[in-house]
C-alpha positions in Angstrom: -10.2 16.2 46.2 -9.7 17.3 43.0 -12.9 19.1 41.3 -13.3 18.6 37.5 -16.1 21.4 36.2 -16.9 21.3 32.8 -19.1 23.9 31.6 -20.7 24.4 28.1 -22.3 27.2 26.7 -24.1 27.0 24.1 -25.9 30.4 22.3 -29.1 29.1 20.3 -29.7 31.3 17.5 -32.6 33.3 16.6 -35.9 33.0 16.8 -35.4 30.9 19.8 -32.4 33.0 21.0 -32.3 31.0 23.9 -29.3 30.7 26.2 -28.3 26.9 27.6 -25.8 26.1 30.1 -25.0 22.8 30.4 -22.6 21.7 32.8 -21.0 18.2 33.9 -19.2 17.5 37.7 -17.2 14.9 38.3 -15.1 14.4 41.6 -11.5 12.2 41.3 -9.5 11.7 44.5 -5.4 11.7 43.5 -3.5 8.4 44.1 0.1 7.4 43.1 -2.2 4.5 40.3 -4.8 6.7 40.1 -8.3 6.7 42.0 -8.8 4.1 44.7 -10.6 0.8 43.3 -14.2 0.7 44.3 -14.5 5.0 43.5 -18.2 5.4 42.2 -17.7 8.3 39.2 -21.6 9.9 38.2 -22.0 12.5 36.2 -25.2 14.8 35.0 -25.6 17.6 32.8 -28.4 20.2 33.1 -30.0 23.2 30.8 -30.8 26.3 31.7 -32.7 28.9 29.5 -35.1 31.6 28.7 -37.4 31.9 25.9 -36.8 34.4 23.4 -40.0 36.8 24.8 -38.8 35.8 28.3 -42.2 35.0 29.3 -40.2 31.3 30.8 -37.3 30.4 32.5 -36.4 26.8 33.3 -33.6 24.1 33.7 -33.7 20.3 32.5 -31.5 17.7 33.6 -30.3 14.3 31.9 -29.8 11.1 33.0 -27.3 10.5 35.5 -24.2 8.6 33.9 -22.0 6.2 36.3 -19.4 3.9 36.5 -16.7 2.2 39.1 -13.2 2.2 39.2 -11.6 -1.4 39.2 -8.7 -2.0 40.9 -4.9 -2.1 39.7 -2.0 -4.6 41.4 1.4 -2.5 41.2 4.4 -2.4 43.9 7.5 -0.7 43.9 10.2 -1.7 45.5 13.2 0.8 46.5 16.1 0.9 46.1 16.0 -0.9 42.9 19.7 -2.0 43.5 22.8 -1.4 46.1 26.1 -3.2 46.9 27.5 -4.2 50.0 30.5 -6.3 51.2 30.5 -8.9 53.8 33.2 -8.6 57.1 34.3 -11.9 56.2 33.1 -15.3 55.1 30.6 -17.1 57.2 29.0 -13.7 58.0 25.0 -12.3 57.0 25.0 -9.4 54.8 22.0 -7.1 55.7 19.7 -4.9 52.9 17.0 -2.9 54.1 14.2 -2.5 51.9 11.3 -0.9 51.3 7.8 -1.8 49.5 5.0 0.1 48.4 1.7 -0.6 47.3 1.3 1.4 43.9 -1.8 0.2 42.9 -5.2 2.0 43.8 -6.6 -0.4 46.2 -6.1 -3.0 49.4 -3.6 -5.4 48.0 -1.1 -8.1 49.5 3.0 -8.7 47.6 4.1 -12.4 47.4 8.0 -11.8 48.2 10.5 -14.4 46.6 14.6 -13.9 46.7 17.5 -16.0 44.9 21.0 -15.7 44.6 22.6 -16.2 41.3 25.3 -18.2 43.4 23.0 -20.4 45.6 23.8 -18.4 48.6 21.3 -18.2 51.4 18.7 -15.6 51.3 16.1 -14.5 53.8 13.3 -12.3 53.8 12.2 -10.3 57.4 10.3 -8.0 58.3 11.3 -4.8 59.9 8.7 -4.5 62.5 9.7 -1.0 64.3 10.9 0.6 61.1 14.3 1.3 62.3 16.5 -0.4 59.6 17.9 -2.5 62.2 17.1 -6.1 62.6 16.0 -7.2 65.7 16.3 -10.7 66.9 12.9 -10.3 67.8 12.2 -9.8 63.7 14.4 -12.9 63.0 12.7 -15.1 65.7 9.8 -14.1 64.0 10.6 -16.2 60.9 11.3 -15.2 57.4 8.3 -14.2 55.0 7.0 -15.0 52.2 4.1 -12.4 51.9 3.3 -8.8 52.7 0.4 -8.0 55.2 -2.3 -6.2 53.6 -1.5 -2.9 52.3 -3.5 0.0 52.0 -3.0 1.8 47.8 0.3 4.1 48.8 1.2 2.3 52.2 5.2 0.8 52.6 6.2 -2.1 54.0 9.6 -2.5 55.3 12.2 -5.4 54.8 15.7 -6.8 55.1 17.1 -8.9 52.7 19.7 -11.2 54.5 22.5 -13.1 52.3 24.7 -15.4 53.7 28.1 -15.4 52.6 29.2 -19.1 53.0 32.7 -20.4 54.6 35.5 -20.5 51.9 38.7 -18.7 52.1 39.1 -18.7 48.0 35.4 -16.7 48.2 37.6 -13.3 48.5 36.2 -10.7 45.7 33.5 -13.2 44.6 30.1 -11.4 43.9 26.7 -12.8 43.9 23.4 -10.7 43.1 20.2 -11.6 44.9 17.1 -11.1 42.9 14.3 -9.9 45.4 10.7 -9.9 43.9 7.9 -8.8 44.5 4.5 -10.5 43.3 0.8 -8.7 43.4 -1.5 -11.1 45.0 -4.6 -9.1 43.1 -2.5 -9.4 39.7 0.1 -12.0 39.8 1.4 -10.7 36.2 2.5 -7.7 38.0 5.9 -8.0 39.3 8.8 -5.6 40.2 12.3 -6.9 41.1 15.5 -5.4 43.4 19.0 -6.4 42.6 21.5 -7.0 45.6 25.0 -7.0 44.8 27.0 -8.5 47.7 31.1 -8.7 47.3 32.6 -11.5 49.7 35.7 -10.1 51.6 38.0 -12.5 53.6 41.6 -13.8 54.6 42.7 -16.8 52.0 46.0 -17.9 53.8 46.6 -20.7 51.3 46.9 -23.3 54.2 45.6 -26.0 52.3 49.0 -26.1 50.7 51.4 -24.3 52.7 53.8 -27.0 54.4 56.9 -27.9 52.7 60.2 -30.2 53.5 63.5 -29.8 52.6 64.1 -33.4 51.3 61.2 -36.3 51.1 64.0 -38.9 52.1 65.9 -38.4 55.1 67.6 -40.9 56.8 67.4 -41.9 60.3 69.3 -39.4 62.7 69.4 -36.3 60.6 67.4 -32.9 60.6 64.4 -32.1 58.5 63.0 -28.5 57.8 59.8 -28.1 57.6 58.3 -24.7 56.7 54.6 -23.8 56.4 54.1 -20.5 54.5 50.9 -18.1 55.0 50.4 -15.4 52.4 47.2 -13.7 52.6 45.6 -13.1 49.4 42.6 -11.8 50.4 41.0 -8.2 51.4 40.8 -8.8 55.1 42.7 -9.0 57.9 43.8 -12.5 59.5 44.2 -12.0 63.0 44.5 -13.7 65.9 47.3 -16.3 64.1 48.2 -19.4 65.4 50.0 -22.3 64.2 50.3 -25.4 66.1 52.4 -28.5 65.3 51.6 -32.0 67.1 55.3 -33.4 67.1 54.8 -37.3 65.7 56.8 -39.9 68.1 59.1 -40.5 65.3 61.2 -37.1 65.7 62.5 -35.1 68.1 62.3 -31.3 68.2 65.5 -29.3 67.7 64.4 -25.6 67.1 61.5 -23.3 65.4 61.7 -19.9 64.5 58.9 -17.2 62.8 59.4 -14.3 60.9 56.8 -13.0 63.0 56.0 -13.2 66.0 57.1 -16.0 68.5 57.8 -19.5 68.8 57.0 -21.5 72.0 58.3 -25.7 72.2 57.8 -25.4 76.2 54.5 -28.0 75.3 53.7 -30.6 73.1 51.8 -29.2 70.5 54.2 -26.7 69.7 53.0 -23.4 68.7 53.8 -19.9 66.7 51.7 -17.2 68.0 51.9 -15.0 64.8 49.5 -12.2 65.7 47.9 -10.4 62.6 48.5 -11.1 58.8 47.2 -8.2 56.7 46.3 -8.8 53.2 49.3 -8.8 50.6 51.5 -10.4 53.8 53.7 -13.4 53.9 55.0 -15.4 57.5 56.8 -17.9 57.4 57.2 -20.5 59.9 59.8 -23.2 60.4 60.4 -26.0 62.6 64.0 -28.6 62.6 63.1 -32.0 63.8 65.6 -34.8 63.9 64.7 -38.1 62.4 65.1 -40.6 65.5 67.4 -43.3 64.7 65.1 -46.1 66.0 63.5 -45.4 62.5 63.8 -48.8 60.5 64.4 -47.8 56.8 61.0 -47.2 55.0 59.5 -45.9 57.9 56.2 -43.5 56.4 57.0 -40.2 58.5 54.2 -37.3 58.3 53.7 -34.3 60.0 50.6 -31.7 59.8 49.9 -28.5 61.1 46.6 -26.6 62.2 46.3 -23.1 61.7 43.9 -20.8 64.2 42.6 -17.7 63.1 39.7 -14.9 63.0 38.3 -13.3 60.5 35.5 -10.6 61.5 33.5 -12.1 64.2 34.9 -15.7 63.1 37.2 -18.0 64.6 38.6 -20.7 62.0 41.1 -24.0 62.5 42.8 -25.6 59.4 44.7 -27.8 58.6 47.6 -27.5 56.1 48.3 -30.6 53.5 50.2 -33.5 55.1 54.0 -33.5 54.1 54.9 -37.4 53.8 58.5 -38.6 54.0 60.1 -42.2 53.9 63.3 -42.7 55.8 66.0 -43.5 53.1 68.1 -46.6 53.2 65.8 -48.7 50.5 65.0 -48.0 46.6 61.0 -47.1 46.0 59.3 -45.3 43.5 56.3 -43.2 44.1 54.8 -39.7 42.9 52.6 -37.2 44.4 50.7 -34.3 42.0 48.6 -31.8 43.5 46.6 -28.8 42.4 47.8 -24.8 42.9 44.0 -24.1 43.1 41.0 -26.2 43.1 38.4 -24.1 41.8 37.3 -21.5 39.0 34.1 -20.2 37.4 34.4 -19.4 33.4 32.2 -18.4 31.0 31.6 -20.4 27.8 34.4 -19.3 25.1 36.7 -18.5 28.1 40.2 -20.0 28.9 40.6 -22.1 31.6 44.1 -22.9 33.0 44.9 -25.1 36.0 48.6 -25.1 38.2 49.8 -28.4 39.3 53.2 -30.0 41.2 54.2 -33.2 40.4 57.0 -34.0 42.7 59.0 -37.5 42.7 58.3 -38.7 46.4 60.4 -41.8 46.0 63.9 -42.7 46.3 65.0 -43.5 42.7 65.2 -41.0 39.7 62.0 -42.0 37.9 59.8 -40.6 34.7 56.1 -40.0 35.5 53.4 -40.1 32.5 50.7 -37.3 32.8 47.2 -38.3 31.6 43.9 -36.3 32.1 40.0 -36.9 32.0 37.2 -34.2 31.7 34.0 -35.1 33.0 32.0 -32.7 30.4 34.7 -33.7 27.3 36.6 -30.7 28.0 40.2 -30.7 25.2 42.5 -30.5 28.4 45.9 -29.6 27.1 49.3 -30.3 29.6 52.1 -28.0 29.4 55.2 -27.8 31.1 56.5 -24.6 33.3 59.7 -24.2 31.0 61.0 -21.3 32.3 59.1 -21.5 35.7 57.7 -18.1 36.0 54.1 -19.9 37.4 52.7 -18.4 34.3 51.8 -20.1 31.0 53.2 -18.4 28.2 54.8 -19.1 24.7 57.4 -20.4 26.2 55.9 -23.4 27.7 55.5 -26.9 25.8 52.9 -29.4 25.5 53.7 -32.5 27.4 52.2 -35.7 27.9 55.2 -36.9 30.3 57.5 -35.1 32.6 61.4 -35.4 32.3 63.4 -37.3 34.3 63.5 -36.2 38.5 65.6 -37.2 40.8 64.2 -38.2 44.6 62.9 -35.4 45.7 63.0 -32.8 42.9 59.2 -32.0 41.4 58.3 -30.0 38.3 55.3 -27.5 37.8 52.7 -28.4 34.7 49.7 -26.3 33.7 46.1 -27.7 32.1 44.7 -25.5 29.8 41.3 -25.9 28.0 39.2 -23.5 26.0 35.3 -23.6 27.6 32.9 -24.8 25.2 29.7 -23.0 24.5 27.3 -25.4 27.1 23.3 -26.0 26.8 21.4 -25.2 29.7 22.0 -23.0 32.7 25.5 -23.9 32.7 27.5 -26.7 33.7 30.3 -28.5 35.9 33.6 -29.9 34.4 35.9 -32.3 37.0 39.2 -32.4 35.7 41.6 -35.4 36.9 45.2 -35.3 36.2 46.8 -38.7 36.6 50.3 -39.0 37.1 52.2 -42.3 37.0 55.5 -43.8 37.7 57.3 -45.2 34.3 59.4 -47.4 36.6 56.8 -48.9 39.0 52.8 -48.8 36.9 51.6 -49.0 40.4 52.5 -46.1 41.8 49.8 -43.3 41.0 48.5 -39.9 42.3 45.8 -38.4 41.0 44.8 -34.7 41.3 41.1 -33.4 41.1 40.0 -29.6 40.0 36.4 -28.5 39.0 35.3 -25.9 36.9 32.2 -24.2 36.8 30.5 -22.8 33.4 28.2 -19.6 33.9 26.0 -19.7 30.7 22.8 -17.6 29.6 19.3 -18.9 29.0 17.7 -16.9 26.4 13.8 -16.9 25.6 11.5 -15.0 23.7 8.0 -15.7 23.1 5.2 -13.6 21.1 1.4 -12.6 21.3 -0.9 -10.6 19.9 -4.3 -8.1 21.1 -6.7 -9.1 20.8 -6.8 -12.0 20.2 -9.5 -14.3 17.9 -10.3 -13.2 14.2 -10.9 -9.6 13.3 -12.1 -7.5 10.9 -10.0 -5.2 8.3 -9.1 -2.0 10.0 -8.8 -3.8 13.5 -5.2 -1.9 15.6 -3.6 -5.1 16.2 -0.8 -4.9 19.0 1.9 -7.6 19.0 3.9 -8.0 22.3 7.4 -10.0 21.9 8.3 -10.9 25.5 12.7 -12.1 26.8 14.0 -13.4 29.2 17.7 -14.5 30.6 17.1 -16.9 32.8 20.9 -18.3 32.9 23.6 -17.6 35.2 25.1 -15.0 32.9 24.1 -11.8 30.9 24.4 -11.4 27.0 25.2 -8.3 25.0 24.2 -6.9 21.9 20.7 -8.0 22.7 18.4 -7.1 20.0 14.8 -8.1 18.9 14.0 -8.4 15.0 10.5 -8.5 13.5 8.5 -8.3 10.2 5.1 -6.6 10.0 2.9 -9.6 8.5 1.3 -9.2 5.3 -1.9 -8.1 4.8 -0.9 -5.4 8.1 0.4 -1.9 7.5 3.1 -1.3 10.2 1.6 1.8 12.6 4.4 4.4 12.6 6.0 4.8 15.9 4.1 2.4 18.1 7.0 0.6 19.3 7.5 0.3 22.8 10.6 -1.2 25.1 10.0 -2.7 28.0 6.6 -0.1 28.2 8.4 3.0 27.3 7.6 4.4 23.6 10.5 4.7 21.4 10.6 6.9 17.9 10.6 5.2 14.9 14.6 5.0 13.7 15.3 6.6 17.1 19.2 5.3 18.7 17.2 1.9 19.7 15.2 1.2 16.5 15.5 0.7 13.3 12.3 0.7 10.7 12.8 -0.9 7.0 11.3 -1.7 4.5 11.8 -5.0 3.1 11.2 -4.8 -0.2 7.8 -6.9 -0.5 5.6 -3.0 1.4 5.8 -4.6 4.7 8.6 -3.1 7.6 11.2 -5.1 9.2 11.5 -3.9 13.0 14.8 -3.7 14.7 15.0 -3.0 18.6 18.4 -3.1 20.5 17.7 -3.7 24.2 21.5 -3.8 24.9 22.9 -5.9 27.5 20.6 -8.8 28.9 21.7 -9.5 32.4 21.5 -13.1 34.0 17.7 -13.3 35.8 16.2 -10.3 33.6 13.4 -9.8 31.3 11.6 -7.2 29.2 9.1 -6.9 26.5 9.0 -5.0 22.6 5.5 -4.1 21.3 4.6 -2.3 18.2 1.3 -1.9 16.5 -0.1 -2.8 12.9 -3.5 -2.6 11.4 -5.3 -5.0 9.2 -6.1 -3.6 5.8 
């Protein structure tokens, strides 16, 4: 209990020559947000005096002044931000958080969480406060509010973020925003940002299977090769490649650069073991094309790769290798994308790599066309120097050169991402390759570009509201926000003191913090008409963030 006692000694001069003592006593209890709501504060003064002759001594009292402290709604959340990594894809990442009622009365907090990438996010209570999410706490269900909390009391929660399945997610970052809103005063909110970096293995399985010839003759051998290169950041363990050999083939032999091969049963298997980040494993199988296959028979082969990342086990199929038994003249084309999705911001450059192959039995030329769902200006180039990178040596094309049967060419599609309205968008690019020798033979590859974009908004208010007399001090508040999916830089608020008012010097606040005129973030200059131009530099305005700028003027 903090006791505040004020004494006022007043000497009343001659001829009364009395000493008057005035005392004011106020009791206030200290809390994080001030005095508890409902506290009644009372004060009364008294005067003690003696007459000049000393004949009379007495005490007189004033009336009692009383008022009640009102409630303030406020919460804190700790930590304000943190970072963590997943152990794999298809895995949960956990963030323990502490919510504190920093108001001065009993209150609840509404809880919400949002992932910048649309991942699943959940909030659970830490019932025993041990910082470990127990099964019983999960079974109790996700929370959307805290229990009623007294002033200064804490409530511990967990934010749980689910990294979805996707071997291409390695290195992807998600920012999940946890928001606590006071039930007593829903204008009072506090946020915490939790950044999750996905870690997983990426073996490139979907495009890993190739053959040494697309048009084998009956009675000859075909070599199928599967190449697994881990471009992720974690191990792929327990890797097993399985191949169910079709009836049109007979097994000749198999090999692997790591592990062992077994053809004791069908499907045959390669037991690879662990493929660490950056490592490559190559497995091959030689198959005889049975003589019983008629000319023109379509042959296919597809393998399955089993592997584990962390505690998760996966089974993923390779691409299908398609062959045609030689002996007849055919025309056909196949186009495939080396990767199928990118995430970009406005004014970025998006580049995709494709492979166009002649899967017929005749030399052919293939036309190339593209369509964009958002109307992006995609341009196609040929990889002239075959270095897997779009550079100045590569030339713009609308068709391939003449390709022999089984040959292929690498091409690029490039577009500059334009500005998009709203929170972003998704562009679907389709690249179509068609045979000149047989226009009915076409193949299409599709890729998707996700565009991140900011959505910036500002609003302005003034207090007090309504008509005001001259001399009134008015406070302008400019609120700003970015509800988009990516931040902006060099963000500034610029305003002007309106006529007929006078700007109140050093009255600027940024997010509630007072700033001096013409400090590093503030510029206050004359506009030549007697008014002031107020410019406040906010700096970076992150996605899903907001703030405010405040300044005062006085009506002339």
